[in-house]
mmCIF entry with sequence, helices, sheets and N, C-alpha, C, O atoms, coordinates in Angstrom:
data_MODEL
# 
_entry.id   MODEL 
# 
_entity.id                         1 
_entity.type                       polymer 
_entity.pdbx_number_of_molecules   1 
# 
_entity_poly.entity_id                      1 
_entity_poly.type                           'polypeptide(L)' 
_entity_poly.nstd_linkage                   no 
_entity_poly.nstd_monomer                   no 
_entity_poly.pdbx_seq_one_letter_code       LIDTKKGRIEILNKDMIMKELW 
_entity_poly.pdbx_seq_one_letter_code_can   LIDTKKGRIEILNKDMIMKELW 
_entity_poly.pdbx_strand_id                 A 
# 
loop_
_entity_poly_seq.entity_id 
_entity_poly_seq.num 
_entity_poly_seq.mon_id 
_entity_poly_seq.hetero 
1 1  LEU n 
1 2  ILE n 
1 3  ASP n 
1 4  THR n 
1 5  LYS n 
1 6  LYS n 
1 7  GLY n 
1 8  ARG n 
1 9  ILE n 
1 10 GLU n 
1 11 ILE n 
1 12 LEU n 
1 13 ASN n 
1 14 LYS n 
1 15 ASP n 
1 16 MET n 
1 17 ILE n 
1 18 MET n 
1 19 LYS n 
1 20 GLU n 
1 21 LEU n 
1 22 TRP n 
# 
_struct_asym.id          A 
_struct_asym.entity_id   1 
# 
_struct_conf.conf_type_id            HELX_P 
_struct_conf.id                      HELX_P1 
_struct_conf.pdbx_PDB_helix_id       AA1 
_struct_conf.beg_label_comp_id       THR 
_struct_conf.beg_label_asym_id       A 
_struct_conf.beg_label_seq_id        4 
_struct_conf.pdbx_beg_PDB_ins_code   ? 
_struct_conf.end_label_comp_id       LEU 
_struct_conf.end_label_asym_id       A 
_struct_conf.end_label_seq_id        21 
_struct_conf.pdbx_end_PDB_ins_code   ? 
_struct_conf.beg_auth_comp_id        THR 
_struct_conf.beg_auth_asym_id        A 
_struct_conf.beg_auth_seq_id         4 
_struct_conf.end_auth_comp_id        LEU 
_struct_conf.end_auth_asym_id        A 
_struct_conf.end_auth_seq_id         21 
_struct_conf.pdbx_PDB_helix_class    1 
_struct_conf.details                 ? 
_struct_conf.pdbx_PDB_helix_length   18 
# 
_struct_conf_type.id          HELX_P 
_struct_conf_type.criteria    ? 
_struct_conf_type.reference   ? 
# 
loop_
_atom_site.group_PDB 
_atom_site.id 
_atom_site.type_symbol 
_atom_site.label_atom_id 
_atom_site.label_alt_id 
_atom_site.label_comp_id 
_atom_site.label_asym_id 
_atom_site.label_entity_id 
_atom_site.label_seq_id 
_atom_site.pdbx_PDB_ins_code 
_atom_site.Cartn_x 
_atom_site.Cartn_y 
_atom_site.Cartn_z 
_atom_site.occupancy 
_atom_site.B_iso_or_equiv 
_atom_site.pdbx_formal_charge 
_atom_site.auth_seq_id 
_atom_site.auth_comp_id 
_atom_site.auth_asym_id 
_atom_site.auth_atom_id 
_atom_site.pdbx_PDB_model_num 
ATOM 1  N N  . LEU A 1 1  ? 169.426 126.378 61.171 1.00 0.00 ? 1  LEU A N  1 
ATOM 2  C CA . LEU A 1 1  ? 168.667 126.663 62.384 1.00 0.00 ? 1  LEU A CA 1 
ATOM 3  C C  . LEU A 1 1  ? 167.614 125.595 62.577 1.00 0.00 ? 1  LEU A C  1 
ATOM 4  O O  . LEU A 1 1  ? 167.120 125.001 61.618 1.00 0.00 ? 1  LEU A O  1 
ATOM 5  N N  . ILE A 1 2  ? 167.273 125.357 63.855 1.00 0.00 ? 2  ILE A N  1 
ATOM 6  C CA . ILE A 1 2  ? 166.284 124.361 64.177 1.00 0.00 ? 2  ILE A CA 1 
ATOM 7  C C  . ILE A 1 2  ? 164.921 124.961 64.278 1.00 0.00 ? 2  ILE A C  1 
ATOM 8  O O  . ILE A 1 2  ? 164.779 126.010 64.907 1.00 0.00 ? 2  ILE A O  1 
ATOM 9  N N  . ASP A 1 3  ? 163.879 124.355 63.689 1.00 0.00 ? 3  ASP A N  1 
ATOM 10 C CA . ASP A 1 3  ? 162.527 124.918 63.815 1.00 0.00 ? 3  ASP A CA 1 
ATOM 11 C C  . ASP A 1 3  ? 162.165 125.023 65.238 1.00 0.00 ? 3  ASP A C  1 
ATOM 12 O O  . ASP A 1 3  ? 162.414 124.116 66.032 1.00 0.00 ? 3  ASP A O  1 
ATOM 13 N N  . THR A 1 4  ? 161.547 126.183 65.586 1.00 0.00 ? 4  THR A N  1 
ATOM 14 C CA . THR A 1 4  ? 161.132 126.362 67.014 1.00 0.00 ? 4  THR A CA 1 
ATOM 15 C C  . THR A 1 4  ? 160.141 125.238 67.430 1.00 0.00 ? 4  THR A C  1 
ATOM 16 O O  . THR A 1 4  ? 160.255 124.659 68.511 1.00 0.00 ? 4  THR A O  1 
ATOM 17 N N  . LYS A 1 5  ? 159.195 124.961 66.560 1.00 0.00 ? 5  LYS A N  1 
ATOM 18 C CA . LYS A 1 5  ? 158.237 123.898 66.862 1.00 0.00 ? 5  LYS A CA 1 
ATOM 19 C C  . LYS A 1 5  ? 158.940 122.548 67.112 1.00 0.00 ? 5  LYS A C  1 
ATOM 20 O O  . LYS A 1 5  ? 158.681 121.892 68.121 1.00 0.00 ? 5  LYS A O  1 
ATOM 21 N N  . LYS A 1 6  ? 159.849 122.127 66.169 1.00 0.00 ? 6  LYS A N  1 
ATOM 22 C CA . LYS A 1 6  ? 160.515 120.895 66.305 1.00 0.00 ? 6  LYS A CA 1 
ATOM 23 C C  . LYS A 1 6  ? 161.400 120.918 67.533 1.00 0.00 ? 6  LYS A C  1 
ATOM 24 O O  . LYS A 1 6  ? 161.469 119.935 68.271 1.00 0.00 ? 6  LYS A O  1 
ATOM 25 N N  . GLY A 1 7  ? 162.089 122.049 67.761 1.00 0.00 ? 7  GLY A N  1 
ATOM 26 C CA . GLY A 1 7  ? 162.904 122.137 68.955 1.00 0.00 ? 7  GLY A CA 1 
ATOM 27 C C  . GLY A 1 7  ? 162.129 122.008 70.242 1.00 0.00 ? 7  GLY A C  1 
ATOM 28 O O  . GLY A 1 7  ? 162.602 121.366 71.180 1.00 0.00 ? 7  GLY A O  1 
ATOM 29 N N  . ARG A 1 8  ? 160.947 122.601 70.318 1.00 0.00 ? 8  ARG A N  1 
ATOM 30 C CA . ARG A 1 8  ? 160.128 122.585 71.491 1.00 0.00 ? 8  ARG A CA 1 
ATOM 31 C C  . ARG A 1 8  ? 159.718 121.076 71.678 1.00 0.00 ? 8  ARG A C  1 
ATOM 32 O O  . ARG A 1 8  ? 159.782 120.547 72.788 1.00 0.00 ? 8  ARG A O  1 
ATOM 33 N N  . ILE A 1 9  ? 159.317 120.436 70.617 1.00 0.00 ? 9  ILE A N  1 
ATOM 34 C CA . ILE A 1 9  ? 158.855 119.076 70.755 1.00 0.00 ? 9  ILE A CA 1 
ATOM 35 C C  . ILE A 1 9  ? 159.983 118.204 71.295 1.00 0.00 ? 9  ILE A C  1 
ATOM 36 O O  . ILE A 1 9  ? 159.786 117.373 72.181 1.00 0.00 ? 9  ILE A O  1 
ATOM 37 N N  . GLU A 1 10 ? 161.183 118.422 70.728 1.00 0.00 ? 10 GLU A N  1 
ATOM 38 C CA . GLU A 1 10 ? 162.338 117.626 71.137 1.00 0.00 ? 10 GLU A CA 1 
ATOM 39 C C  . GLU A 1 10 ? 162.566 117.841 72.674 1.00 0.00 ? 10 GLU A C  1 
ATOM 40 O O  . GLU A 1 10 ? 162.744 116.890 73.436 1.00 0.00 ? 10 GLU A O  1 
ATOM 41 N N  . ILE A 1 11 ? 162.549 119.102 73.067 1.00 0.00 ? 11 ILE A N  1 
ATOM 42 C CA . ILE A 1 11 ? 162.727 119.414 74.494 1.00 0.00 ? 11 ILE A CA 1 
ATOM 43 C C  . ILE A 1 11 ? 161.678 118.746 75.315 1.00 0.00 ? 11 ILE A C  1 
ATOM 44 O O  . ILE A 1 11 ? 161.979 118.114 76.328 1.00 0.00 ? 11 ILE A O  1 
ATOM 45 N N  . LEU A 1 12 ? 160.447 118.875 74.893 1.00 0.00 ? 12 LEU A N  1 
ATOM 46 C CA . LEU A 1 12 ? 159.334 118.255 75.647 1.00 0.00 ? 12 LEU A CA 1 
ATOM 47 C C  . LEU A 1 12 ? 159.558 116.718 75.752 1.00 0.00 ? 12 LEU A C  1 
ATOM 48 O O  . LEU A 1 12 ? 159.343 116.128 76.811 1.00 0.00 ? 12 LEU A O  1 
ATOM 49 N N  . ASN A 1 13 ? 159.989 116.091 74.647 1.00 0.00 ? 13 ASN A N  1 
ATOM 50 C CA . ASN A 1 13 ? 160.199 114.663 74.665 1.00 0.00 ? 13 ASN A CA 1 
ATOM 51 C C  . ASN A 1 13 ? 161.306 114.340 75.650 1.00 0.00 ? 13 ASN A C  1 
ATOM 52 O O  . ASN A 1 13 ? 161.190 113.384 76.417 1.00 0.00 ? 13 ASN A O  1 
ATOM 53 N N  . LYS A 1 14 ? 162.374 115.120 75.643 1.00 0.00 ? 14 LYS A N  1 
ATOM 54 C CA . LYS A 1 14 ? 163.497 114.850 76.548 1.00 0.00 ? 14 LYS A CA 1 
ATOM 55 C C  . LYS A 1 14 ? 162.998 115.032 77.985 1.00 0.00 ? 14 LYS A C  1 
ATOM 56 O O  . LYS A 1 14 ? 163.339 114.226 78.850 1.00 0.00 ? 14 LYS A O  1 
ATOM 57 N N  . ASP A 1 15 ? 162.207 116.060 78.259 1.00 0.00 ? 15 ASP A N  1 
ATOM 58 C CA . ASP A 1 15 ? 161.729 116.284 79.628 1.00 0.00 ? 15 ASP A CA 1 
ATOM 59 C C  . ASP A 1 15 ? 160.839 115.073 80.083 1.00 0.00 ? 15 ASP A C  1 
ATOM 60 O O  . ASP A 1 15 ? 160.974 114.593 81.209 1.00 0.00 ? 15 ASP A O  1 
ATOM 61 N N  . MET A 1 16 ? 159.983 114.621 79.235 1.00 0.00 ? 16 MET A N  1 
ATOM 62 C CA . MET A 1 16 ? 159.155 113.446 79.541 1.00 0.00 ? 16 MET A CA 1 
ATOM 63 C C  . MET A 1 16 ? 159.979 112.224 79.813 1.00 0.00 ? 16 MET A C  1 
ATOM 64 O O  . MET A 1 16 ? 159.727 111.495 80.772 1.00 0.00 ? 16 MET A O  1 
ATOM 65 N N  . ILE A 1 17 ? 161.012 111.982 78.934 1.00 0.00 ? 17 ILE A N  1 
ATOM 66 C CA . ILE A 1 17 ? 161.842 110.767 79.168 1.00 0.00 ? 17 ILE A CA 1 
ATOM 67 C C  . ILE A 1 17 ? 162.643 110.919 80.503 1.00 0.00 ? 17 ILE A C  1 
ATOM 68 O O  . ILE A 1 17 ? 162.771 109.934 81.229 1.00 0.00 ? 17 ILE A O  1 
ATOM 69 N N  . MET A 1 18 ? 163.166 112.084 80.835 1.00 0.00 ? 18 MET A N  1 
ATOM 70 C CA . MET A 1 18 ? 163.837 112.296 82.058 1.00 0.00 ? 18 MET A CA 1 
ATOM 71 C C  . MET A 1 18 ? 162.878 112.025 83.285 1.00 0.00 ? 18 MET A C  1 
ATOM 72 O O  . MET A 1 18 ? 163.234 111.364 84.261 1.00 0.00 ? 18 MET A O  1 
ATOM 73 N N  . LYS A 1 19 ? 161.654 112.584 83.148 1.00 0.00 ? 19 LYS A N  1 
ATOM 74 C CA . LYS A 1 19 ? 160.631 112.372 84.223 1.00 0.00 ? 19 LYS A CA 1 
ATOM 75 C C  . LYS A 1 19 ? 160.450 110.832 84.376 1.00 0.00 ? 19 LYS A C  1 
ATOM 76 O O  . LYS A 1 19 ? 160.446 110.324 85.497 1.00 0.00 ? 19 LYS A O  1 
ATOM 77 N N  . GLU A 1 20 ? 160.310 110.135 83.307 1.00 0.00 ? 20 GLU A N  1 
ATOM 78 C CA . GLU A 1 20 ? 159.986 108.694 83.348 1.00 0.00 ? 20 GLU A CA 1 
ATOM 79 C C  . GLU A 1 20 ? 161.137 107.964 83.994 1.00 0.00 ? 20 GLU A C  1 
ATOM 80 O O  . GLU A 1 20 ? 160.934 107.075 84.821 1.00 0.00 ? 20 GLU A O  1 
ATOM 81 N N  . LEU A 1 21 ? 162.385 108.347 83.608 1.00 0.00 ? 21 LEU A N  1 
ATOM 82 C CA . LEU A 1 21 ? 163.585 107.655 84.143 1.00 0.00 ? 21 LEU A CA 1 
ATOM 83 C C  . LEU A 1 21 ? 163.639 107.922 85.662 1.00 0.00 ? 21 LEU A C  1 
ATOM 84 O O  . LEU A 1 21 ? 163.943 107.014 86.434 1.00 0.00 ? 21 LEU A O  1 
ATOM 85 N N  . TRP A 1 22 ? 163.346 109.162 86.091 1.00 0.00 ? 22 TRP A N  1 
ATOM 86 C CA . TRP A 1 22 ? 163.500 109.462 87.514 1.00 0.00 ? 22 TRP A CA 1 
ATOM 87 C C  . TRP A 1 22 ? 162.162 109.157 88.250 1.00 0.00 ? 22 TRP A C  1 
ATOM 88 O O  . TRP A 1 22 ? 162.069 109.340 89.463 1.00 0.00 ? 22 TRP A O  1 
# 
């Protein structure tokens, strides 16, 4: 299972990258 904290950080990073790309 993935740590909730690590998972949230990964999701936040992905969201930030997507926002930067768009």
